[in-house]
MARLOLO-858088 format. One line per 2 residues: number of its first residue (from 1); their letters; for each residue x, y, z of C-alpha. Coordinates in steps of 0.1 Angstrom, whole numbers, plus 2048, in hexadecimal, padded with zeros to 3 digits. Layout:
NUM) a) X/Y/Z  ...
This chain:
1) mk) 8D6/915/C82  8F9/90B/C77
3) ig) 90D/8F6/C90  933/8F4/C93
5) fi) 944/8D8/CA5  969/8DB/CB0
7) gl) 97B/8BB/CBD  974/89A/CAC
9) gv) 985/882/CC3  979/861/CD1
11) mg) 959/871/CDF  956/890/CC9
13) es) 955/87E/CA8  937/869/CB2
15) mc) 925/886/CC3  92A/89B/CA4
17) en) 91F/87E/C8D  8FD/87E/C9F
19) iv) 8F9/8A3/C99  901/89F/C74
21) kk) 8E7/883/C72  8CC/896/C85
23) hd) 8D0/8BB/C7E  8BF/8CB/C61
25) dv) 8D9/8E5/C59  8FE/8E7/C52
27) vy) 916/8D8/C6C  93A/8E6/C6A
29) vf) 957/8D1/C78  97B/8D6/C81
31) dv) 996/8C1/C92  9BB/8C7/C95
33) vp) 9BF/8A5/C84  9B4/8AA/C60
35) ek) 9AA/886/C5B  990/88A/C76
37) ta) 981/8A8/C66  980/895/C45
39) kl) 96F/877/C55  952/88C/C61
41) aa) 951/89F/C40  94C/87D/C2E
43) lg) 92E/878/C45  91D/898/C3A
45) aa) 92E/8B4/C4F  93F/8D2/C40
47) gc) 964/8D2/C48  976/8F2/C52
49) ps) 99B/8FB/C50  99D/90A/C73
51) nl) 98A/910/C93  986/935/C8A
53) al) 977/92D/C68  95E/916/C79
55) ae) 954/92F/C93  94F/94A/C79
57) ks) 936/934/C66  923/924/C84
59) dv) 906/931/C99  90D/917/CB4
61) ii) 931/90D/CBB  937/8EC/CCE
63) tm) 959/8E3/CDC  963/8C0/CE7
65) vp) 989/8C2/CEF  99F/8AE/D07
67) rs) 9AB/8C7/D21  9A7/8EA/D30
69) eh) 9C5/8F8/D1D  9B6/8EB/CFC
71) lt) 995/8FD/D03  9A7/91D/D0B
73) gv) 9BC/91A/CEB  99C/915/CD6
75) yd) 98C/934/CE4  9AC/948/CDF
77) ei) 9A7/940/CBA  982/944/CB6
79) lp) 97B/961/CCD  97C/97B/CB1
81) ai) 95E/969/CA0  949/96A/CC0
83) de) 92D/984/CC2  909/986/CCD
85) tk) 8FE/96D/CB2  913/951/CBF
87) ic) 90B/935/CD8  929/922/CE6
89) id) 925/8FF/CF5  943/8EE/D05
91) ms) 93F/8C9/D0A  962/8C2/D16
93) tv) 96D/8B8/D38  982/8D5/D45
95) dp) 988/8E7/D65  968/8F9/D71
97) sv) 97C/91A/D75  987/918/D51
99) sv) 963/912/D46  958/931/D59
101) at) 975/946/D4C  96C/93B/D28
103) ak) 948/945/D2D  953/967/D38
105) rv) 968/96C/D19  94B/962/D03
107) ea) 932/978/D15  949/995/D13
109) rg) 946/992/CED  920/990/CEF
111) gr) 91E/96A/CEB  90D/950/D01
113) fa) 91F/932/D10  915/911/D20
115) dc) 92A/8F6/D2F  91B/8D4/D26
117) pv) 932/8B7/D2D  927/893/D27
119) vk) 927/872/D3A  929/84E/D2D
121) sk) 942/843/D13  946/83C/CEE
123) pa) 929/823/CE9  911/83D/CF7
125) ai) 920/858/CE1  91A/842/CC3
127) ag) 8F6/83B/CCD  8EF/85F/CD7
129) tl) 8E6/855/CFA  8FF/869/D0E
131) gi) 8F7/87A/D2F  8FC/8A0/D2D
133) ya) 8FF/8B9/D49  8F9/8DD/D40
135) gc) 906/8FC/D51  8F5/91C/D43
137) se) 8D6/932/D47  8B4/921/D45
139) al) 8AC/935/D25  8CC/929/D14
141) fe) 8C6/906/D1F  8A4/904/D0F
143) ei) 8B3/912/CEF  8CF/8F9/CEC
145) rp) 8BD/8DB/CFB  8B2/8CE/CD8
147) il) 8D6/8CE/CCD  8E2/8BC/CEC
149) ly) 8C7/8A2/CE6  8D7/899/CC5
151) mg) 8F3/88B/CDA  8E3/880/CFB
153) cn) 8C3/872/D09  8C8/87F/D2D
155) vk) 8CD/8A4/D2D  8CC/8B8/D4D
157) rm) 8D3/8DD/D56  8E7/8DE/D76
159) gd) 8E8/903/D7B  8FC/921/D6E
161) vg) 91D/91F/D5A  936/908/D6B
163) sg) 91C/8F2/D7C  91B/8D9/D5F
165) it) 940/8D2/D60  940/8D1/D86
167) mk) 925/8B6/D84  93A/8A3/D6B
169) ic) 958/8A3/D82  943/897/D9F
171) hn) 935/87C/D8A  956/86F/D7E
173) al) 965/871/DA1  949/85B/DAD
175) va) 94E/843/D90  973/840/D98
177) qi) 96B/838/DBC  951/81E/DB3
179) qn) 96A/80F/D9A  985/80D/DB5
181) gv) 96E/7FB/DCC  965/7E2/DB0
183) ne) 98A/7DE/DA8  994/7D6/DCC
185) tl) 977/7BF/DD5  977/7AC/DB3
187) al) 99D/7A6/DB6  998/799/DDA
189) ac) 97B/783/DCF  990/774/DB3
191) kc) 9AD/76D/DCA  994/75A/DE0
193) gi) 989/745/DC2  969/757/DB8
195) sp) 966/75D/D92  95F/780/D85
197) gd) 93D/774/D77  932/766/D98
199) fa) 93E/785/DAA  92A/79C/D93
201) ea) 90B/787/D96  90D/785/DBC
203) is) 913/7AA/DBF  8F3/7B0/DAB
205) yg) 8DF/79F/DC6  8E7/7BA/DDF
207) gg) 8EE/7DE/DE6  910/7DD/DD5
209) qn) 901/7DB/DB2  90E/7F7/D9C
211) fy) 90E/801/D78  934/7FF/D74
213) ld) 937/7DB/D7F  918/7D0/D6B
215) gq) 926/7DF/D4C  94B/7D7/D50
217) wr) 950/7B6/D62  954/7A2/D41
219) nl) 96F/7BA/D35  980/7B9/D57
221) aa) 980/793/D56  98E/792/D33
223) en) 9A7/7AD/D3B  99A/7C1/D1D
225) we) 9A8/7E4/D1F  99C/7F0/CFD
227) ta) 996/815/D02  973/824/D03
229) fs) 97D/83E/D1E  9A2/841/D25
231) me) 9B4/83E/D46  9C6/85F/D3F
233) nm) 9A4/871/D3B  997/864/D5C
235) hk) 9B8/86D/D6C  9B3/891/D5F
237) dl) 990/892/D6D  99B/886/D8F
239) gi) 9B6/8A1/D8F  99B/8BB/D89
241) cm) 987/8AC/DA5  9A4/8AE/DBE
243) al) 9AB/8D2/DB4  986/8DA/DB9
245) se) 985/8C9/DDB  9A4/8DC/DE6
247) ek) 994/8FD/DD9  975/8F6/DEE
249) gf) 988/8EB/E0D  976/8C9/E0B
251) pm) 98D/8AA/E0E  983/88C/DF9
253) pg) 999/86F/E05  985/855/DF1
255) aa) 98B/868/DD0  9B0/86D/DDA
257) na) 9B3/848/DDF  9A4/841/DBC
259) ka) 9BB/85B/DAD  9D9/84A/DBC
261) vy) 9D1/82B/DA7  9CF/841/D88
263) de) 9EF/852/D91  A00/830/D91
265) gi) 9F0/827/D70  9FD/846/D5F
267) qk) A20/841/D6E  A20/81E/D5F
269) gl) A17/82B/D3C  9F3/81D/D3C
271) gk) 9E2/83E/D35  9D5/835/D12
273) ld) 9C4/815/D1F  9A0/815/D29
275) fr) 999/823/D4C  98E/800/D57
277) at) 9B3/7F6/D55  9B6/803/D78
279) yk) 9AB/7E0/D81  9CC/7D3/D74
281) iv) 9DE/7EB/D8B  9CB/7E2/DAA
283) ke) 9CC/7BD/DA3  9F2/7BD/D9E
285) r) 9FA/7D1/DBE
């Protein structure tokens, strides 16, 4: 089974590298930045000159692109190569409606489609320990599960197409709200003379303990904003969440409050910094 991987950005390059290391057949790669294609080719992948060339050669086509419009653009290009022999797996974080629409385009050509977005960030992509949410039929999930396990250690089918990305959006909206709570209470504690280390340890004794604080308090204390997951990417995800909540007629004031912090960060030109840099925004208010 020949695998093609489109989109070799911060996450995609490490996800693809794990496939190259673990898969026993050819892995084709393409990115709009030629240097990224060359980097994976140097690790053993087969570089392709275009998305279409990759799709023509691959049995399984994986996409990991930044936004909904990029996914639509990729499928505009590769659709002529899609037929009943192709499996398409999108691992991007896009609008659920775009994922469903893309699936319909693929299925109309006889292909099969799964949305399989990932959670966690760059270190987990490198280690192959991502969390992956799948949206597809049970039969297709069992077929693609070994491929997903090249990249992740926690792989779960959430339901039919669209449910994987919906779960990812719910996950990230929750992370943003937890993060905002950490930002506010940590900043208050520091203003009252409590150190970040003492704050994190004390929180761990009670019901407020959370994965985000445990993993990030040292970076927050050091004001280390080196990017593993960018503020602009989380801002995008919160925008998708707000659109979904409006579509379903379900207000989410907590998520809206977190998004307001991200809005401010984007307006201040901080979008390329790590998403934990929202602490800087809250602290300076």
